[in-house]
Steps between C-alpha positions, in 0.01 A plus 500: 500500500377202303748209481576577135563868581732411788694260277535762226634756749748253650626398156544869407748559786853545369825665602548864394811709441602763752486778240136412418371569854192721472462446125184383323593131491618516860172662608303217338712255699423698816128475427537119476677495838235723658211288375670181618578664833136596560384159378742329741374702799134434421568130432694464826212655696272222370762222510506461121854612412614151394437567129726808495782322681478210255518739205801686643681169558400341167617798294811557719409864569631537858859568379354756256320682784812495718699638205251786461524570874880525490487708181272764657715510815813565292313763296401682820852515637709535184292684240240700691755719688667583167158569347417753772820695430432541128378844390246349258320320784159667541231476774265356237706180529351432843225269374713241313774527764250414771391194300860374483539543876166324555604206279731369771218510755267310265750221436602447863131497597431230239798296619387533862160358408630196308826416684298328769512192274803270499484442122526876437815521711650200320411639157715809570808275454826700491318835510413426866848638583408836344174502695680419827747785433209733418320416825823545694548850358142594590529363855828687545315816394232428761755442774689820410177699502404369844836587657549852360136594447553595137398335176808429289345525156574688183384861476266540202329825399342664803141407412594131505709502818228396745352235271847356431583475871167337584531261208857405591389421856209284384718321242748414775220351711387289202859384456497386863199278428660358184818421692302320769331284233844416358620391846198268520669296226854474643498122455447528124714809428832458317806501731624828353171671598532377858863611519403842364224549760698376799861596442522753215216718633472370859121529490445367856684802644317738265167356618608550862557866414141522369364338817694753710401816314167396342475762218125437453432630851549853635383741768338827401367752751517235771294248304624171355447464124555189290506453125259234378296440183666791322439771763610623844249433779487620860513190722269502804670409832335157517647402159854630546644156581323338205731364231452653154536307175837667440626396844388149419690499170826588675457236772402231249804579285721473810343166590566369150860620486609406852319172568550325166772230539651599165520866604652413837764296319596788269463812718803653673409522869803716582521741793330792326217298345438319827479827700258648244272196500488488880341848495181326386452344845385834641216514244377142548240580767216270605253732324691473172538122524127463568436664162759291312556175696779383267722761664540261797741301281699816423508585871644155578756534221620838630523369857717215374708740286568719804679222691672311216749563227351371173723293276665701221312477171595210279702629207362353181663551165232712337535705185300808599274642232465872444175690427484477122234764425657784701847439359372464142308832506791691657756363255277557198431865590824600674607847391171560317293650783509858370436392141198296612369793708529737202325250274215466750456875543466535125301186415313401816465774759393787276146386416258719305158591640340243270733224621428586863124495439524166318703341780272645769204345318673160500569527875137592562400175331752299701410656835121492496312615811345158551842335486646747751214436741548125473869544587439737790575336840212684671136470397317827419304659786169684503545877497220542756532222758847352430382139457619286209331618181415322176349787300673796339365834377445473125570870443825580680620134517682585826248487786370170640183419690339195663128577448298767327 
């Protein structure tokens, strides 16, 4: 995007009502988010994302994005189940429904890309509490999935089940990255945010659970598979001890939450929390520490924790804030879930053939082939020899080759 285009898209971002999800105005907003998301990824790959972060901060759009994230999450769990039970709900609705489900993935992906910057985190202001709560819910979902082997997500129409489960898993992994970036800024977070992470949600113990069960790693037919860059990969024996990016996010978040003096002062190191944290010692092998040397400090901290009784947390008189966005949406729409679902079946999720064609044409413009290739983590390979290829067949537009 040109700077002027990026600015226009950022300025166009605005909060939407729950009942408008999937509507024409809402879809235009989703297109803005998608274009900014792709722009952010491409800019980050070339180290030029500073302009976008400045625009998001200048126009105070991070709280707007967090509000949209919470709104879609509430829609999924409050309205969508009601929608599926209505007799008027038709299979034709799949297309716009899928877009609503995908909206959450687009926003969390955009936030993951930009939350690396301290000023973005600070510009979230009070909405950071809603984002922390959101990440906590997603990490809890991950931990539950890893212990019982099932994905605890809503059950949409059958044709969307697999996509919804995959998307929910990937969204949770993005939320893990966002949470880690938030913990990078513990020194500048408001006290209520720190209290919420440490004591309300007990994130250190939740992260220990993720280290123990590692939901992005599994064994299938005797082979170890790990999830990385949006896909499951078989890990060769020589790479099985190698730390993945997701492993690194968990360990870095633990380092931030446990070694920060402010966090140590506020966290309750009671008997249960202490026993949970000491489980980490079994995972802190020499091989792991070689890959992330900062873990030596965590190892020392845990050794000290094992033989001492930490002082009880200092009790400050703090007026704890509550997540404003979540509470506002629930109060505003309480008791209206069925009415909203009926409105959406009639006005939003019963598109005509012409409307579907028009929207499909707009998506085709948004998701051009060239853009998709630029976003792809793996470079195209020659169909004949398998080496990296720069030329593509002009007829089928699918096959790649390196030389004539």
